[in-house]
C-alpha positions in Angstrom: -31.2 57.1 16.6 -33.6 54.2 15.3 -32.0 52.2 12.7 -34.1 52.2 9.1 -35.5 49.5 7.9 -33.9 49.4 4.5 -32.3 46.0 3.1 -29.2 46.4 0.9 -29.1 44.5 -2.0 -26.2 41.8 -2.4 -23.5 41.4 -5.1 -25.4 38.6 -6.7 -28.4 40.7 -7.4 -29.3 41.3 -10.7 -30.2 44.6 -10.2 -26.9 45.9 -8.8 -25.9 45.1 -12.7 -28.9 48.0 -14.2 -28.0 51.3 -14.8 -30.1 53.7 -13.4 -32.4 56.0 -14.6 -32.3 59.9 -14.4 -34.3 61.5 -11.0 -37.2 64.1 -12.4 -37.7 66.7 -10.2 -39.2 67.1 -7.6 -38.4 63.8 -5.3 -41.4 62.3 -4.2 -42.3 61.6 -0.5 -40.8 57.9 -0.7 -37.4 59.6 -2.4 -36.5 61.5 0.5 -37.8 59.2 2.3 -35.4 56.9 1.4 -32.3 59.2 1.0 -32.8 60.3 4.9 -33.1 56.7 5.5 -29.5 55.7 3.5 -28.1 58.7 5.6 -29.1 57.3 9.0 -28.3 54.2 7.9 -24.1 55.2 6.9 -24.2 57.2 9.8 -25.5 54.7 12.5 -22.5 52.3 10.7 -20.1 54.5 11.8 -21.1 54.8 15.4 -19.1 52.1 16.9 -21.6 51.7 19.5 -24.4 51.6 17.1 -22.7 49.4 14.7 -22.4 46.7 17.2 -25.7 47.0 19.1 -27.0 46.4 15.5 -24.5 44.5 14.0 -23.7 46.8 10.9 -21.1 46.8 8.3 -19.2 50.4 8.4 -20.1 52.7 5.1 -19.4 55.5 3.9 -21.5 55.8 0.8 -24.8 54.3 -0.3 -26.2 54.6 -4.3 -30.5 54.1 -4.2 -29.6 51.0 -6.6 -28.3 49.5 -3.4 -31.9 49.3 -2.1 -33.0 48.1 -5.0 -34.1 51.6 -6.7 -32.9 52.4 -9.7 -32.7 56.1 -9.7 -29.3 57.7 -10.1 -29.1 58.8 -6.3 -26.3 58.5 -3.9 -25.2 59.9 0.1 -21.8 60.0 0.8 -21.6 60.8 5.4 -18.1 61.5 5.9 -16.7 61.5 9.2 -14.8 64.8 9.6 -14.1 64.2 13.9 -15.6 61.9 16.2 -19.4 62.7 16.4 -19.6 65.3 13.3 -20.6 63.9 10.0 -20.6 65.7 6.4 -23.5 64.8 4.5 -23.7 64.5 0.5 -26.5 64.1 -1.4 -25.9 63.3 -4.9 -28.9 63.4 -7.8 -28.2 62.7 -11.3 -24.5 63.1 -10.7 -22.6 63.6 -14.2 -18.1 63.7 -14.0 -17.1 66.8 -15.7 -14.1 66.4 -15.2 -10.9 64.2 -13.5 -7.5 64.5 -12.8 -4.5 62.5 -14.4 -3.1 61.4 -10.5 -4.4 58.4 -10.2 -4.6 56.7 -6.6 -6.0 53.7 -4.9 -7.1 52.4 -1.1 -4.0 50.3 -0.1 -6.2 48.1 2.1 -8.6 47.4 -0.6 -12.6 49.2 -1.6 -15.2 47.6 0.3 -18.6 47.7 -0.7 -22.1 47.0 1.9 -23.3 44.7 -0.9 -20.3 42.8 -1.5 -19.8 41.1 1.8 -16.7 39.0 1.1 -13.0 39.7 1.5 -11.6 41.3 -1.9 -7.9 41.4 -3.3 -6.6 44.1 -5.2 -6.7 47.1 -6.3 -9.2 50.0 -7.7 -7.8 52.5 -10.2 -9.4 55.8 -9.1 -8.9 59.6 -10.1 -7.4 61.3 -6.9 -9.7 64.2 -7.8 -12.9 64.6 -9.6 -15.4 67.7 -10.4 -19.1 66.2 -10.3 -22.1 68.4 -11.8 -25.2 67.2 -9.8 -28.2 68.7 -8.6 -29.6 68.4 -4.4 -32.2 67.2 -2.9 -34.5 70.4 -4.1 -33.7 70.0 -7.4 -30.8 72.8 -7.6 -28.2 72.1 -9.2 -24.3 72.3 -7.7 -20.7 71.6 -9.1 -18.2 70.1 -6.3 -15.0 69.2 -6.5 -13.6 66.1 -4.5 -10.8 64.6 -3.7 -8.8 61.6 -1.9 -10.8 58.9 -0.2 -14.1 61.5 -1.4 -13.0 61.2 -4.6 -13.3 57.6 -4.7 -16.4 57.5 -2.7 -17.7 59.7 -5.3 -16.4 57.6 -8.1 -17.6 53.8 -6.5 -20.8 55.3 -6.0 -21.2 56.6 -9.7 -20.1 53.3 -10.7 -23.0 51.9 -8.7 -25.7 54.0 -11.0 -23.7 52.2 -14.2 -24.3 49.1 -13.1 -20.6 48.3 -12.5 -19.1 47.0 -9.4 -15.3 47.8 -7.8 -14.7 44.3 -8.2 -15.0 44.6 -12.0 -12.1 47.5 -12.1 -9.5 44.5 -10.2 -7.5 42.6 -12.6 -8.2 39.2 -11.6 -5.1 37.8 -13.4 -2.8 40.5 -11.4 -4.9 41.9 -8.9 -2.2 44.8 -7.8 -1.3 45.4 -11.9 -0.4 49.0 -11.9 0.2 49.8 -8.6 3.5 51.5 -8.8 2.1 53.7 -11.5 -0.7 55.0 -8.8 -0.7 56.9 -5.2 -2.1 54.4 -2.0 -4.1 56.1 0.2 
């Protein structure tokens, strides 16, 4: 695998606070290449030898705004077991429904654009159903749960100019943790 030439924007970059635009199909060659590059980067970041070789931070999701492109596109690369991955390409997502049950990541959420430790919990829905389009412009609906649900919500936030740190109560970073389930 060859490391793609992409630069991930840091949290102080104003572009990350902008709302991404709907994608018009068919995708351009550049948009398809960006998706492929994001998938390759995320895959390599989860393979220990590649992560160490290229000094990568491990990541599971990335939105196009994080590489400076204000389009409603994100990808998630989920490691199913050692060396096997499931890729989600999500274009123009809309959350159709969400569970009432709330969860949070016990060790805290992370983000490739936020390169510092962050204390606090981010309330997320345990399950969400999302309507979106694939790379060919075909509509689909997908129900995701637990950690993948958190990833989807995190990336959709990016498309709306929201960082996960915006959800953390600065005065009480662990507020309402007793009303949610830790994963």
